[in-house]
N, C-alpha and C positions, 0 to 999 in steps of 0.2 A: 470588517476590521476597520471599523468606527470609532473603535474606544480611543479617547486622548492616550498618549504616551507621555511619559515621564521618566527622566532619567535616574536610575538607582544611583546616586554620587558617592553612598557611602559603600557601595561592591565595585567602585572605578576608579581608579588611579593613573594618569598618564604621565609619562615620563619623556623628554625629549633628548634622544642619543644623536647627535650629529645631525644626520638628515632626516633621522628615519624617529616615527613615534610609537614607542614601546607603551602598552597597556597591561597593568597588573591587575588582574580579575580577585579581587582581594579576597572574597569567600574561599577558594581555593589554593593563593598564593602562585595561580599558573601566572606566566608571562610570555605573551605575544606581541610581536610585530603588527599595525595594524595599518590598514592600506587607506587611499584617501576617502575612499567611500564610505567604509566604515566611521572613519573620522568625522568625516560631514554628516555622517547619518546622527551621530552622539552630539555635536555641537549644535545641529538644526535642531534636535529635540531640548537639548540645555536651553535654547534662545525662545522658543516660542511652543505654546502648546498645540499640538496636532494631532491628528489620527495620523494611523500608518499610510491609509490611502492618500489622505493629503499630503502626506511626507514625500511618497512616491511621486505621485502627481508633479510638486514641486522640482522633483530631483532627476525625472526620467530624460529630460535634455542631457544631463551630463552623466548617468549613467544609465547599465542595461535594467530594464524595469525587473525583470524575473532576478536578478542579482541582488536588487535592492530588496526586493519581497523578503527573499532567503536571509542576507541579511540583518533587517528586522527581525525575522522567526531565531536565528540565532542568538541574537542579543537580548530578546525575552528569554530564552531557554535558558539563558546563562544567568538571568536575573541582573543584568546592567537597564533593558529597559522594562518599564513595566507598562501593561495596557489595562490596569484596574482590578484586573483579577490577582487573589490570594498568590503572595508570593512561594514558589515550592519551600517546603519544608528543609530547615538545612540539616544536610546530614553531621551527625555529632563526631566531635574531630575525634575524641575518644569516649569511651565510656569506662567507671571504673567495674565494671564486669570484667573486663578486659585487664586489671591487672594482674600484671607479672613480675614478680620483682627477679631480675636478672643479674644483677649490679650489688654488691652489697661493702660497702665502705667500713673496714674494720680500723676504728682509732685504737691502736695498739699500746700507746704511750702518750698521758697527758704530757709528762716530760720533754723539755726540749732544751739544747746548751745553746741557744741563741735566745736572745731578748728584743725582738724587733718590735718596735715604738708604737708600729701601726698594726698589731696582731690582733686580729676579733676571737681568737679562742678564747672562750671564757671558760675553760676546763683547764688553762695552760699552768703546768707548773715547772719551777725550777728543776734542773736534773736530779738532784737529789733527793726529792718529792715527786719525782713522775711517779703515777698510777697505771701499772701495765697491764693489760687485757691479760687472762689468761688462756692458755691452749684449750681450754675446755669451751670456754666462752665463742671462741674464734670457731671451733668445729661446729656448735652448736649455731652459729650464724649460719655457716655455709649447709648444714642440714635444713634451716630453715628456708633459705631460698631455693635449692632445690624441692623441696617439699610444696612450697609455693608454687612452683613452674616447672611440673614436670615435664610441658611439653617444649619448652625453650631447649635450642641447640647449644646455645655458646653463651658461657657467663663470664662473668670480669669479678676480679677480688681485687680491689683498691686498698692499700696500705698509707694509713693517713696516721698525723699526730698532732701535738706536739712534733716531735722528729722522729720520724717511724724508724730509722736504721738504728737508734737509741735501744731498739728491741728487735734486733736483727734474728735472734734466737727463736723467736716464735714466730716471726715471718720465714724462716726457714723448712719451722716444721709445718706452718699452715702449708707452704708450698707442698712439701710432700706429700701431706694429706690430700689437697687438692689434686694432685696431678693423679694419685692411683685411685681415688673415690671418682673422678669425673671418668676416667678414663673406663673404670667401672661399669660406667653408665652408658658408655659410647656418646659424651658429651666432650664439648671442647671448654675451655676456662682460660681466660689470661689474665695477667698480673699488670696492675697499674701501681705507680708510687708516685707521689710529689716528694721531693727531697732539699734540703736545704744543702747537700752535698758533701758539707765539712766532716763525716765521718765514710767517704768513700774510702777504699784501699782498692788495691788491684784484686786482690781476690775477691772482695764482695763484688765488685764491677765483673768480673768473670764470671762469677755465680749467676748474677742476674741477666747476664747476657746470656748464658746456658737457657736461663728458662723464660727469656723473651719478654722481658718486662719494660713495661711501656711508662717511659719515665720524661718527670719534668723536672727541670730546676727552678726552685725556687733565685730568681737572681734579678737584681734593679738595674743593671748597666755598668757604665765604667767605675770606677773607685770612687769619686767625690759624690754620685750618686747615690750609689749603692751603700756606703758606709754613712749617708743621712739616717736611714732608718734598723738599717741588719747589722746589729752590734751581738755582742756574747753578753752573757748574762753580767759581766764586767764593765762593759760599756765600749770595749773596742771594735771597732770597724772589721767587716770580716771578708773584704773584697777579694783579699790576696790571697787568702785561704780557698775560698772558693774558687775563684779563677783558676788556681792551679789544679784543684782536685776537677774542675769542668772540663779542661784542657786535657787531662790526662784520660777521663771517661770519655770524652770525645773521640780520642785518638782510639782508644782500643775498646769501645763498644759498638758492637753491628749489626744487633739483631734488629732492630726497628731505629727509627728516627727520634733524637730527643731534641725534646724543645725547652725553651725558657718560659718563664713566669714571670712578666713584670709587674709590681704593683705601684701605681701613681697616686701621688699623694700632693699634699699641698707642698706648693714649691717645687715640684719636678714633673715639669711638661715637656721635657725635650724628647720627644718620640723619636725622631728620624736619629739624632744622637745615640739615643740607647737601642734602636733596632741594629745601626750600623756596627756597633761594638759587637753586639751579641750576635749578628749573624754574619757579618762579614769579617769581623777582628777575630772572634772564639769560635763561631761555626756550629752555633745550633741549627738544625734544621728549621725550627721553628721558633717564631718569639710573637706571646702573647700579651697584649696590656689588658690591666684589670683598673680602670681609674675609683679611686675611692671617692664618693659622694654622700656617702650614708655610715661612716664608720661611728663607732661609740665614742671616741675623742673625737669632737670637734673640730679640734685644732689640726688634725689630718685630713681631714676634708678637703677637695680640692673645690675654689672656688667658684662661681659662676664664670668670672671672667678667663680663670684657668680651663675647667671645663671645654669653653669654647674654643681654648686654644690648642686643649688636647686632639678634638676631633679635626680641627683643621690642620692638626698635623697628621691623623690619621689619613685625610683626603691627600696632604701630598705626598705621603707614603704610600697611599693608594694610585696615585700617577705613578708611582716607580713601578710598583707592583703588575699595573698594566703595561707599561712599555715594556718590562721583563718579559710578561705572559705574552705579548706579540711574537717575542724573538723565541720562545720554547720554554722558557727559565723560568724560575720562580723567587720569589725575594722572602719568600717563607713569613709573611705577616698572618700572624694567623687569626687575626680578627676579622678581614678580608676575606680570607680562604674561607672562613666557617659561613661567611654572608653566601660566598659564591655557591659551596656546597647546598644551602639552603636553596638557593635559589634553583640550582640544576637540579637538584630532586623535588623541589615542589613541597618542599617540608612546611607543614600545616599546622602552628602549636596551639593548643586550646591553653595547653600550661606551660608555664616558662623553661620547664626542663623535665627530666625524668623523676624529679625528687617524689617520694611517694607514691608514683605509679610505677616506675622501672627500679626504682631504685631506694634504700633506706641505708642509714648509717648505724652502726653500732659502736656505741659507746662503750667504754674499757669495764663495765659493770653490764654488758647484756642489754642495755635499753635502747629500743628504737627512735633512732631520731630522724628527722623530715630529711636531713642531710648532713653532712660533717661541721658545718656552719653553727652548727644549733647543741651540739652536744657540751652539755655544761651550763646552757640559756634557761631561760627561765618557762621559756615554750613545752607544755608538756609530751613527753614521750609519748608512742601509741604502740606500746606496749614492750615485750622483750623477747630473748630469744629463746627463753625456757615456757613461755606460756601461749607465746605468739602473736600475732599481729593483732591488734585492737582496731580490726577492718570498719565499723562504723565511727566512731572516733577518726580515723584516719578519710573516709570515705565525704565524712562531712564536712571536714577541712578542705580537701579538693573542690567538693560540690562548690562551697562558698566561691573558691579563684574562678571556677568555670562559667559562674552566674556573672556576666557582667551587666546586667541591668543598671542602668542609673549610673554607670560609671564612662571615664572618658574613651575606655578601650572600646565601647558598644560600635561606634560607628569610626574608630580611627583606623586609618588607611592601613597601619602594618599589624593590626589587632592579632594576627597568625603571624606575628615575627617573633615579637616580643613576649605576648601574654601577659602584659602588665609589667614583667621585669621580676627581678630575683625576689626571693621570697625572705632572705635575710636582710636585704637591702630594705625592704619594705619595714620589716621588725624592728631595724635598728631606727628608720628614720621616722617612723608612724609608728611604733611598738605594735605593729598590726600585720603578720606575714602575708593577710589576705590583699593589704590595700596596695592598688597600684602606683608605681613608682612613678609619678608625674613631673617630676621635675628637670628632667631633661629629654621629655617626650620629642619637642621639636628637633632637637640635635638627633635623635634616633632616628624620625622621619625622613631627614636631611639624609643621612648615615646609609639608608637602605636606598634612598632614590641613587645615592652616590653610586651602589655596589651594583644597582640591576644597570647603570650607566656603564661600567667596567666589566658585567659580565656580559653585557649583549656585545658590547666589541670584542671582547674574546671569542665568541660565538659567530661571530660575524667573520672575523677574520683570520683566527687560529684556533677552532674549535679543537684540535688535536690537544693542546692545553688542558682542558677537562679532561681527555682521557686520560692523561700523561700525570695529571697534578691533584686532580680533585677527585675522580671515581677511587682510585688507589685508598684515599685517605678511610675507607670503610673498608679495608680490607687490610688484616693485620698480619 
């Protein structure tokens, strides 16, 4: 053991949590609590050039010699230390040979009865000009998904728009078709929908409840905030209609928890106020925030200062989350909830999401898009539901994003959490969907560190919270 040791800095990140030091093993996203001996070994190798034998010689007065040698061996195996030998080949996070489409997003109508000022949809139409998906196209989408993924046991069908409820006739027909078809194959199917809630009726809510839809309501907070951007085609605010519908939905809907999706734009940074209204006053089970930093219309993008303010609000809300979690309660803060889920499950992302790998979005004509954000955009489609997936083109696209060589992601400590960021955000900001989203990397790194602290505290002081509120998120 005479080779000089060196620290593999890009594989290791330490976070101080109270009196403990947590270590993120970056290649696997595994989180460890490290003891004094391990921490001392790492810091000694960082500080000076020495061999394993020299290291043991220096530290054997403080620690057991055999324990030291075993620790060095473990750190070499984890590729946190190097002794000059070639590093172990990285295990691929995913391969395109594992392509298994288990989610299809059906853009059932380009028409929408609202005219939200920040809407990213490039194929959006007014209600009277909406282009509706046919039942035949929807069926072909389902059959394509099944043929591409014969070994999958559970599938999701997502209804999107425009406003999807403006084509409720098609949605009903698709649900009938799917429930019969998937039952015939002995497989499960889940239905998911994001809606602006304005077209909900008691009858529709009961039907959605019967078929156990996973529902998200687009709502931006209290009236003054919501009505800044979420307006009718005629320019009127929609808060009163949406809040009335939401209250009726939440009182009547029992199948699954209902979440609110909030869009944060320029001038809107009141994270805690928005959460309090949606969670405590209206009663949504979860509230998730989507900060806009790369919209097509620059005037709606959060400024650098506003983005910092938003993340500061996230952390304050995260402190509430932790305090409640230690008491066995949840605040339903989706952004932190998801981060803790990823930490607990050791999620390791090579790609930012399942778009193109597990999920494709079908536009009203049957074209296969990377995700629902790209329908109507200039990004080429990857086949259609009649002729199938253009796998060579899709594979080439994903390979571009998988290759981190020469990018800031190559050695970034959160590279396996965000994997470069949202494709559509890159497309909007850089006109290149494979370009990493560099503009808030430091904020994201700080946010992950914050999440590590919250997760570690929960695991140390009330691990039952994970069993009650985190693990069930994967169970429908």
